ZALOMAR-127647 format. One record per residue (C-alpha): residue number from 0; residue in one letter; x, y, z. Coordinates in nm, 4 decimals, decimal comma, always signed. Layout:
BEGIN
{k = NUM&r = A&u = X&v = Y&w = Z}
...
***
This chain:
BEGIN
{k = 0&r = M&u = +0,0009&v = +0,0386&w = -0,0191}
{k = 1&r = F&u = +0,2347&v = +0,2107&w = +0,1115}
{k = 2&r = S&u = +0,4888&v = +0,1619&w = -0,2144}
{k = 3&r = M&u = +0,1830&v = +0,2270&w = -0,4453}
{k = 4&r = L&u = +0,0091&v = +0,5667&w = -0,2693}
{k = 5&r = L&u = +0,4368&v = +0,6505&w = -0,2923}
{k = 6&r = F&u = +0,4548&v = +0,5592&w = -0,6949}
{k = 7&r = V&u = +0,0963&v = +0,8069&w = -0,7094}
{k = 8&r = I&u = +0,2286&v = +1,1095&w = -0,5333}
{k = 9&r = T&u = +0,5802&v = +1,0469&w = -0,7459}
{k = 10&r = F&u = +0,3491&v = +1,0389&w = -1,0687}
{k = 11&r = L&u = +0,1111&v = +1,3221&w = -0,9685}
{k = 12&r = A&u = +0,4763&v = +1,5639&w = -0,8481}
{k = 13&r = I&u = +0,6287&v = +1,4340&w = -1,1976}
{k = 14&r = Y&u = +0,2967&v = +1,5198&w = -1,4024}
{k = 15&r = A&u = +0,2248&v = +1,8669&w = -1,2572}
{k = 16&r = A&u = +0,6081&v = +2,0004&w = -1,3406}
{k = 17&r = M&u = +0,5065&v = +1,8737&w = -1,6853}
{k = 18&r = H&u = +0,2077&v = +2,0629&w = -1,7141}
{k = 19&r = A&u = +0,3743&v = +2,3673&w = -1,5359}
{k = 20&r = L&u = +0,6149&v = +2,3962&w = -1,8202}
{k = 21&r = V&u = +0,4220&v = +2,3169&w = -2,1133}
{k = 22&r = F&u = +0,1824&v = +2,6195&w = -1,9342}
{k = 23&r = W&u = +0,5139&v = +2,8314&w = -1,9644}
{k = 24&r = G&u = +0,5678&v = +2,7007&w = -2,3044}
{k = 25&r = V&u = +0,2078&v = +2,8478&w = -2,4382}
{k = 26&r = H&u = +0,2076&v = +3,1728&w = -2,1731}
{k = 27&r = P&u = +0,2924&v = +3,3772&w = -2,4969}
{k = 28&r = L&u = -0,0608&v = +3,2854&w = -2,6528}
{k = 29&r = L&u = -0,2373&v = +3,3375&w = -2,3554}
{k = 30&r = A&u = -0,1297&v = +3,6240&w = -2,1735}
{k = 31&r = G&u = -0,3062&v = +3,9032&w = -2,3643}
{k = 32&r = H&u = -0,6499&v = +3,7547&w = -2,3034}
{k = 33&r = P&u = -0,7995&v = +3,8188&w = -1,9422}
{k = 34&r = L&u = -0,9624&v = +3,4131&w = -1,9164}
{k = 35&r = L&u = -0,7221&v = +3,2126&w = -2,1034}
{k = 36&r = P&u = -0,4143&v = +3,1838&w = -1,8577}
{k = 37&r = T&u = -0,6477&v = +3,1026&w = -1,5909}
{k = 38&r = L&u = -0,8814&v = +2,8561&w = -1,7232}
{k = 39&r = T&u = -0,5803&v = +2,7069&w = -1,9632}
{k = 40&r = A&u = -0,4359&v = +2,6275&w = -1,5241}
{k = 41&r = G&u = -0,8004&v = +2,4721&w = -1,4633}
{k = 42&r = W&u = -0,7895&v = +2,2571&w = -1,7240}
{k = 43&r = M&u = -0,4096&v = +2,1467&w = -1,6674}
{k = 44&r = V&u = -0,5140&v = +2,0640&w = -1,2814}
{k = 45&r = L&u = -0,7922&v = +1,8605&w = -1,4299}
{k = 46&r = M&u = -0,5389&v = +1,6565&w = -1,6469}
{k = 47&r = I&u = -0,3120&v = +1,6374&w = -1,3423}
{k = 48&r = A&u = -0,5896&v = +1,4933&w = -1,1477}
{k = 49&r = A&u = -0,7319&v = +1,2529&w = -1,4181}
{k = 50&r = P&u = -0,5551&v = +0,8989&w = -1,4704}
{k = 51&r = V&u = -0,5936&v = +0,9260&w = -1,0921}
{k = 52&r = A&u = -0,9994&v = +0,9805&w = -1,1805}
{k = 53&r = V&u = -1,0118&v = +0,7391&w = -1,4010}
{k = 54&r = R&u = -0,8542&v = +0,4478&w = -1,1837}
{k = 55&r = L&u = -1,0667&v = +0,5240&w = -0,8671}
{k = 56&r = L&u = -1,4026&v = +0,5479&w = -1,1500}
{k = 57&r = D&u = -1,3196&v = +0,1879&w = -1,2697}
{k = 58&r = R&u = -1,2463&v = +0,0143&w = -0,9503}
{k = 59&r = T&u = -1,5423&v = +0,1691&w = -0,8147}
{k = 60&r = G&u = -1,7614&v = -0,0124&w = -1,0987}
{k = 61&r = H&u = -1,8336&v = +0,3110&w = -1,3127}
{k = 62&r = E&u = -1,7002&v = +0,1864&w = -1,6301}
{k = 63&r = L&u = -1,8471&v = +0,3679&w = -1,8609}
{k = 64&r = P&u = -1,7252&v = +0,7411&w = -1,7579}
{k = 65&r = A&u = -1,3725&v = +0,6112&w = -1,6653}
{k = 66&r = R&u = -1,3666&v = +0,4982&w = -2,0224}
{k = 67&r = G&u = -1,4625&v = +0,8501&w = -2,1645}
{k = 68&r = L&u = -1,2450&v = +1,0179&w = -1,9290}
{k = 69&r = A&u = -0,9569&v = +0,7694&w = -1,9924}
{k = 70&r = W&u = -0,9903&v = +0,8328&w = -2,3585}
{k = 71&r = V&u = -0,9524&v = +1,2209&w = -2,3075}
{k = 72&r = A&u = -0,7367&v = +1,2108&w = -2,0242}
{k = 73&r = Y&u = -0,4636&v = +0,9795&w = -2,2293}
{k = 74&r = S&u = -0,5029&v = +1,1022&w = -2,5281}
{k = 75&r = W&u = -0,4089&v = +1,4195&w = -2,3380}
{k = 76&r = M&u = -0,1439&v = +1,2902&w = -2,2286}
{k = 77&r = G&u = -0,0239&v = +1,2237&w = -2,5294}
{k = 78&r = F&u = -0,0143&v = +1,4954&w = -2,6617}
{k = 79&r = L&u = +0,1464&v = +1,6814&w = -2,2967}
{k = 80&r = F&u = +0,4178&v = +1,4754&w = -2,3122}
{k = 81&r = L&u = +0,5243&v = +1,5502&w = -2,6372}
{k = 82&r = A&u = +0,5011&v = +1,9754&w = -2,6100}
{k = 83&r = F&u = +0,7481&v = +1,9165&w = -2,3176}
{k = 84&r = S&u = +0,9565&v = +1,7458&w = -2,5016}
{k = 85&r = L&u = +1,0082&v = +2,0475&w = -2,7185}
{k = 86&r = F&u = +0,8996&v = +2,2985&w = -2,4773}
{k = 87&r = F&u = +1,2356&v = +2,1996&w = -2,2319}
{k = 88&r = V&u = +1,4820&v = +2,2486&w = -2,5071}
{k = 89&r = F&u = +1,2887&v = +2,5821&w = -2,5902}
{k = 90&r = G&u = +1,3179&v = +2,6102&w = -2,1822}
{k = 91&r = L&u = +1,7256&v = +2,5422&w = -2,1659}
{k = 92&r = W&u = +1,7856&v = +2,7822&w = -2,4417}
{k = 93&r = H&u = +1,5622&v = +3,0592&w = -2,2558}
{k = 94&r = M&u = +1,7701&v = +2,9578&w = -1,9576}
{k = 95&r = F&u = +2,1187&v = +3,0363&w = -2,1824}
{k = 96&r = V&u = +1,9740&v = +3,3611&w = -2,2859}
{k = 97&r = L&u = +1,9124&v = +3,4794&w = -1,9580}
{k = 98&r = V&u = +2,2657&v = +3,4057&w = -1,8220}
{k = 99&r = L&u = +2,3802&v = +3,5437&w = -2,1198}
{k = 100&r = G&u = +2,1676&v = +3,8720&w = -2,0825}
{k = 101&r = K&u = +2,3377&v = +3,9775&w = -1,7838}
{k = 102&r = F&u = +2,7092&v = +3,9805&w = -1,9620}
{k = 103&r = L&u = +2,5768&v = +4,0780&w = -2,2903}
{k = 104&r = P&u = +2,1986&v = +4,2742&w = -2,2406}
{k = 105&r = A&u = +2,1360&v = +4,2444&w = -2,6197}
{k = 106&r = A&u = +2,1331&v = +3,8718&w = -2,6053}
{k = 107&r = S&u = +1,8022&v = +3,8750&w = -2,4572}
{k = 108&r = T&u = +1,6246&v = +3,9365&w = -2,8227}
{k = 109&r = L&u = +1,7877&v = +3,5783&w = -2,9098}
{k = 110&r = T&u = +1,5106&v = +3,4519&w = -2,6881}
{k = 111&r = I&u = +1,2546&v = +3,2709&w = -2,8998}
{k = 112&r = H&u = +0,9437&v = +3,2379&w = -2,5845}
{k = 113&r = R&u = +0,7393&v = +3,4793&w = -2,8531}
{k = 114&r = P&u = +0,3976&v = +3,3694&w = -2,9560}
{k = 115&r = A&u = +0,5152&v = +3,2905&w = -3,2862}
{k = 116&r = A&u = +0,7205&v = +3,0419&w = -3,1393}
{k = 117&r = S&u = +0,4561&v = +2,8869&w = -2,9152}
{k = 118&r = A&u = +0,2255&v = +2,8495&w = -3,1449}
{k = 119&r = L&u = +0,4830&v = +2,7013&w = -3,3968}
{k = 120&r = V&u = +0,5298&v = +2,4671&w = -3,1955}
{k = 121&r = L&u = +0,1709&v = +2,3513&w = -3,0939}
{k = 122&r = L&u = +0,0883&v = +2,2781&w = -3,4652}
{k = 123&r = A&u = +0,3838&v = +2,0176&w = -3,4665}
{k = 124&r = V&u = +0,2635&v = +1,8662&w = -3,1408}
{k = 125&r = L&u = -0,0636&v = +1,8295&w = -3,3299}
{k = 126&r = A&u = +0,0717&v = +1,6781&w = -3,6368}
{k = 127&r = A&u = +0,2887&v = +1,4486&w = -3,5008}
{k = 128&r = G&u = +0,0448&v = +1,3579&w = -3,2359}
{k = 129&r = L&u = -0,1797&v = +1,2963&w = -3,5023}
{k = 130&r = Y&u = +0,0904&v = +1,0567&w = -3,7342}
{k = 131&r = G&u = +0,1168&v = +0,8800&w = -3,4309}
{k = 132&r = F&u = -0,2404&v = +0,8173&w = -3,3757}
{k = 133&r = L&u = -0,2648&v = +0,6798&w = -3,7506}
{k = 134&r = E&u = +0,0159&v = +0,5027&w = -3,7307}
{k = 135&r = A&u = -0,0909&v = +0,2727&w = -3,3651}
{k = 136&r = A&u = -0,3795&v = +0,1957&w = -3,5752}
{k = 137&r = D&u = -0,2011&v = +0,0543&w = -3,8536}
{k = 138&r = L&u = -0,1797&v = -0,3185&w = -3,8135}
{k = 139&r = R&u = +0,1630&v = -0,4932&w = -3,9476}
{k = 140&r = V&u = +0,3245&v = -0,7914&w = -3,9523}
{k = 141&r = E&u = +0,6876&v = -0,7623&w = -3,8790}
{k = 142&r = T&u = +0,9501&v = -1,0883&w = -3,9643}
{k = 143&r = V&u = +1,1835&v = -1,1998&w = -3,8631}
{k = 144&r = R&u = +1,3902&v = -1,4943&w = -3,9732}
{k = 145&r = L&u = +1,6103&v = -1,6751&w = -3,8097}
{k = 146&r = T&u = +1,8519&v = -1,9981&w = -3,8676}
{k = 147&r = S&u = +1,9063&v = -2,2397&w = -3,6399}
{k = 148&r = T&u = +2,1063&v = -2,6098&w = -3,6293}
{k = 149&r = K&u = +1,9157&v = -2,7107&w = -3,3571}
{k = 150&r = L&u = +1,5449&v = -2,7943&w = -3,5448}
{k = 151&r = P&u = +1,5623&v = -3,2044&w = -3,5381}
{k = 152&r = D&u = +1,5260&v = -3,3933&w = -3,8505}
{k = 153&r = G&u = +1,1409&v = -3,3395&w = -3,9418}
{k = 154&r = V&u = +1,1460&v = -3,0069&w = -3,8371}
{k = 155&r = D&u = +1,1773&v = -2,7416&w = -4,1206}
{k = 156&r = R&u = +1,0926&v = -2,5069&w = -3,9532}
{k = 157&r = L&u = +0,9517&v = -2,3616&w = -3,6270}
{k = 158&r = R&u = +0,7046&v = -2,0102&w = -3,6551}
{k = 159&r = I&u = +0,6411&v = -1,8019&w = -3,3064}
{k = 160&r = A&u = +0,4064&v = -1,5238&w = -3,3070}
{k = 161&r = Q&u = +0,4893&v = -1,2399&w = -3,0697}
{k = 162&r = V&u = +0,2538&v = -0,9936&w = -2,9484}
{k = 163&r = S&u = +0,3101&v = -0,7109&w = -2,6607}
{k = 164&r = D&u = +0,2069&v = -0,4136&w = -2,5354}
{k = 165&r = L&u = -0,1527&v = -0,4489&w = -2,6425}
{k = 166&r = H&u = -0,2790&v = -0,2705&w = -2,3013}
{k = 167&r = L&u = -0,5885&v = -0,3647&w = -2,3601}
{k = 168&r = G&u = -0,8491&v = -0,2128&w = -2,0760}
{k = 169&r = L&u = -1,0804&v = +0,0853&w = -2,0718}
{k = 170&r = I&u = -0,9597&v = +0,1689&w = -2,4474}
{k = 171&r = H&u = -0,8291&v = -0,0826&w = -2,6066}
{k = 172&r = R&u = -1,1042&v = -0,3398&w = -2,6364}
{k = 173&r = E&u = -1,2420&v = -0,6016&w = -2,8701}
{k = 174&r = E&u = -1,2151&v = -0,3510&w = -3,1776}
{k = 175&r = T&u = -0,8473&v = -0,3110&w = -3,1170}
{k = 176&r = L&u = -0,8086&v = -0,7544&w = -3,0082}
{k = 177&r = A&u = -1,0461&v = -0,8851&w = -3,3042}
{k = 178&r = P&u = -0,8208&v = -0,7896&w = -3,6020}
{k = 179&r = I&u = -0,4776&v = -0,9003&w = -3,3899}
{k = 180&r = V&u = -0,6314&v = -1,2466&w = -3,3417}
{k = 181&r = A&u = -0,7347&v = -1,2792&w = -3,7047}
{k = 182&r = R&u = -0,3966&v = -1,1910&w = -3,8036}
{k = 183&r = I&u = -0,2759&v = -1,4264&w = -3,5829}
{k = 184&r = E&u = -0,4822&v = -1,7446&w = -3,7051}
{k = 185&r = Q&u = -0,3907&v = -1,6414&w = -4,1059}
{k = 186&r = L&u = -0,0574&v = -1,6465&w = -3,9642}
{k = 187&r = A&u = -0,1172&v = -2,0152&w = -3,8261}
{k = 188&r = P&u = +0,2108&v = -2,0048&w = -3,5751}
{k = 189&r = D&u = +0,3366&v = -2,3060&w = -3,4421}
{k = 190&r = L&u = +0,3594&v = -2,0964&w = -3,1207}
{k = 191&r = L&u = +0,2070&v = -1,7924&w = -2,9680}
{k = 192&r = V&u = +0,4159&v = -1,5589&w = -2,6947}
{k = 193&r = A&u = +0,2862&v = -1,2875&w = -2,5335}
{k = 194&r = T&u = +0,5260&v = -1,0389&w = -2,3448}
{k = 195&r = G&u = +0,3779&v = -0,8547&w = -2,1180}
{k = 196&r = D&u = +0,1494&v = -0,5529&w = -2,1267}
{k = 197&r = I&u = -0,1215&v = -0,7408&w = -2,2523}
{k = 198&r = V&u = -0,3446&v = -0,5511&w = -1,9959}
{k = 199&r = D&u = -0,4141&v = -0,2824&w = -1,8555}
{k = 200&r = A&u = -0,6404&v = -0,0835&w = -1,5788}
{k = 201&r = Q&u = -0,9336&v = -0,3071&w = -1,4128}
{k = 202&r = I&u = -0,9811&v = -0,5673&w = -1,6069}
{k = 203&r = S&u = -1,2252&v = -0,8004&w = -1,4570}
{k = 204&r = H&u = -1,4701&v = -0,6418&w = -1,7452}
{k = 205&r = L&u = -1,2818&v = -0,7955&w = -2,0298}
{k = 206&r = E&u = -1,4168&v = -1,1602&w = -2,0440}
{k = 207&r = E&u = -1,5367&v = -1,1352&w = -2,3371}
{k = 208&r = L&u = -1,1442&v = -1,0739&w = -2,4991}
{k = 209&r = S&u = -1,0149&v = -1,4202&w = -2,3556}
{k = 210&r = V&u = -1,3060&v = -1,5277&w = -2,6088}
{k = 211&r = L&u = -1,1333&v = -1,4256&w = -2,8957}
{k = 212&r = W&u = -0,7927&v = -1,5446&w = -2,7415}
{k = 213&r = N&u = -0,9511&v = -1,8928&w = -2,7109}
{k = 214&r = R&u = -1,0004&v = -1,9134&w = -3,0761}
{k = 215&r = L&u = -0,6229&v = -1,9466&w = -3,0846}
{k = 216&r = S&u = -0,4645&v = -2,2660&w = -3,0407}
{k = 217&r = P&u = -0,1648&v = -2,3106&w = -3,2304}
{k = 218&r = P&u = +0,0305&v = -2,6995&w = -3,1656}
{k = 219&r = L&u = +0,2915&v = -2,5663&w = -2,9120}
{k = 220&r = G&u = +0,0477&v = -2,3686&w = -2,7100}
{k = 221&r = K&u = +0,0416&v = -1,9964&w = -2,5960}
{k = 222&r = F&u = +0,2650&v = -1,8885&w = -2,3004}
{k = 223&r = A&u = +0,2650&v = -1,5625&w = -2,1605}
{k = 224&r = V&u = +0,4977&v = -1,3176&w = -1,9293}
{k = 225&r = T&u = +0,4268&v = -1,0055&w = -1,6686}
{k = 226&r = G&u = +0,5068&v = -0,6464&w = -1,8376}
{k = 227&r = N&u = +0,4966&v = -0,3699&w = -1,5750}
{k = 228&r = H&u = +0,1558&v = -0,3041&w = -1,6426}
{k = 229&r = E&u = +0,0094&v = -0,6709&w = -1,5576}
{k = 230&r = F&u = +0,1454&v = -0,5697&w = -1,1526}
{k = 231&r = Y&u = -0,0036&v = -0,1984&w = -1,2209}
{k = 232&r = A&u = -0,3485&v = -0,3268&w = -1,2964}
{k = 233&r = G&u = -0,3323&v = -0,6123&w = -1,0510}
{k = 234&r = L&u = -0,1247&v = -0,9051&w = -1,1047}
{k = 235&r = D&u = -0,3708&v = -1,1678&w = -0,9648}
{k = 236&r = Q&u = -0,6614&v = -1,0463&w = -1,1608}
{k = 237&r = S&u = -0,4058&v = -0,9860&w = -1,4724}
{k = 238&r = L&u = -0,3003&v = -1,3637&w = -1,4462}
{k = 239&r = D&u = -0,6331&v = -1,4579&w = -1,3852}
{k = 240&r = Y&u = -0,7463&v = -1,2739&w = -1,7283}
{k = 241&r = L&u = -0,3563&v = -1,4635&w = -1,9178}
{k = 242&r = Q&u = -0,4571&v = -1,7614&w = -1,8258}
{k = 243&r = A&u = -0,8556&v = -1,7377&w = -1,8687}
{k = 244&r = S&u = -0,7449&v = -1,7004&w = -2,2261}
{k = 245&r = G&u = -0,5300&v = -1,9770&w = -2,3121}
{k = 246&r = F&u = -0,2161&v = -1,8845&w = -2,2280}
{k = 247&r = T&u = +0,0620&v = -2,0193&w = -1,9804}
{k = 248&r = V&u = +0,1745&v = -1,7360&w = -1,7927}
{k = 249&r = L&u = +0,5610&v = -1,8280&w = -1,6924}
{k = 250&r = R&u = +0,7226&v = -1,6620&w = -1,3984}
{k = 251&r = N&u = +1,0677&v = -1,7655&w = -1,3598}
{k = 252&r = T&u = +1,0403&v = -2,0799&w = -1,5053}
{k = 253&r = A&u = +1,0720&v = -2,2627&w = -1,7989}
{k = 254&r = A&u = +0,8534&v = -2,4742&w = -1,9884}
{k = 255&r = A&u = +0,9108&v = -2,7936&w = -2,2233}
{k = 256&r = P&u = +0,6322&v = -2,7660&w = -2,5339}
{k = 257&r = A&u = +0,8300&v = -2,9711&w = -2,7313}
{k = 258&r = D&u = +1,1294&v = -3,2532&w = -2,6756}
{k = 259&r = F&u = +1,3203&v = -2,9794&w = -2,8522}
{k = 260&r = L&u = +1,2539&v = -2,6543&w = -2,7077}
{k = 261&r = R&u = +1,2808&v = -2,4470&w = -2,4193}
{k = 262&r = I&u = +1,0664&v = -2,1120&w = -2,3786}
{k = 263&r = V&u = +1,1838&v = -1,9374&w = -1,9965}
{k = 264&r = G&u = +0,9653&v = -1,6605&w = -1,8798}
{k = 265&r = V&u = +1,0648&v = -1,4296&w = -1,6522}
{k = 266&r = D&u = +0,8852&v = -1,1405&w = -1,4315}
{k = 267&r = D&u = +0,8782&v = -0,7896&w = -1,5185}
{k = 268&r = P&u = +1,0920&v = -0,5867&w = -1,2319}
{k = 269&r = A&u = +0,7853&v = -0,3725&w = -1,1348}
{k = 270&r = G&u = +0,7154&v = -0,6515&w = -0,9019}
{k = 271&r = G&u = +0,9660&v = -0,5825&w = -0,7144}
{k = 272&r = G&u = +1,2376&v = -0,8421&w = -0,7539}
{k = 273&r = A&u = +1,5392&v = -0,7849&w = -1,0066}
{k = 274&r = P&u = +1,4518&v = -1,1231&w = -1,1751}
{k = 275&r = D&u = +1,8030&v = -1,3257&w = -1,3068}
{k = 276&r = E&u = +1,7250&v = -1,5338&w = -1,6409}
{k = 277&r = R&u = +2,1044&v = -1,7115&w = -1,6390}
{k = 278&r = P&u = +2,0023&v = -1,9945&w = -1,3817}
{k = 279&r = L&u = +1,6957&v = -2,0025&w = -1,6196}
{k = 280&r = L&u = +1,9016&v = -2,0373&w = -1,9424}
{k = 281&r = E&u = +2,1663&v = -2,2288&w = -1,7732}
{k = 282&r = Q&u = +1,9348&v = -2,5451&w = -1,7204}
{k = 283&r = A&u = +1,7402&v = -2,5200&w = -2,0072}
{k = 284&r = G&u = +2,0047&v = -2,6743&w = -2,1794}
{k = 285&r = Q&u = +2,2378&v = -2,5734&w = -2,4743}
{k = 286&r = E&u = +2,1067&v = -2,8690&w = -2,6943}
{k = 287&r = N&u = +1,7998&v = -2,7480&w = -2,6975}
{k = 288&r = F&u = +1,6617&v = -2,4241&w = -2,8914}
{k = 289&r = V&u = +1,5901&v = -2,2086&w = -2,5892}
{k = 290&r = L&u = +1,3304&v = -1,8736&w = -2,6301}
{k = 291&r = L&u = +1,3442&v = -1,6435&w = -2,3664}
{k = 292&r = L&u = +1,0343&v = -1,3802&w = -2,3145}
{k = 293&r = K&u = +1,1278&v = -1,0774&w = -2,0637}
{k = 294&r = H&u = +0,9038&v = -0,7739&w = -2,1452}
{k = 295&r = R&u = +1,1699&v = -0,5551&w = -2,1196}
{k = 296&r = P&u = +1,4129&v = -0,6325&w = -2,3882}
{k = 297&r = S&u = +1,7314&v = -0,5885&w = -2,1352}
{k = 298&r = I&u = +1,9299&v = -0,8880&w = -2,1124}
{k = 299&r = A&u = +2,1510&v = -1,0429&w = -1,8065}
***
């Protein structure tokens, strides 16, 4: 409980600081209006609290308002991060100009903290945000071909389908998962692996998505590992959901779906540990084809 409270306080502090910098960045556009600065500040205060409000609404069973607020709050979060990144650079330049102005008064004219520059940043943020939205909605299959001498005679190919970071929850539901499942069905993999962050937020209302997952029954099975959002959403309910969807969850364990194949899966460090895959990999045996499932691509 204490660790979660500390996380929330830290998140709110960082998120508020990001909003403060963005407010500073857009202020030249607002300064000449009697109400815009106040309205903008009020909106930002609401958006700082919105992610916490989404969680509270969701946990108390108010799914519809939670989902509506989630669309607004998380879309805003994406645009806010882009704006913060650009205005952070602006802020560094502005500080440099202020210091330089102590020695060269004429340097104060070099500042870019002006309405035109702020408007240009907002247009760039809008364009980048819309591009990101369209890119995220464009479902593509990335194919990676590996050659191995560890496939036995009679096994010419092992086709593995991997999915990750779907963040199924309030925002991403059937309309997100259904085309992914349909595409995996077309690929007809021998094995399906899910490498974390499959769920997000409260997931007690996602039973219908388990039905979609259960349409997939590859010959060598379905395996999953936790990501950080499985812990944020609540580990027990995340595991229940993955298991109801037909996945075998590997938590610092290994599995042998075939004589020549070993699958090693480790928990995400968000669970409070620092899993080391090396002992599991050693136990898997060098003679086998070993597949390591890990949410964060940092290898011990």
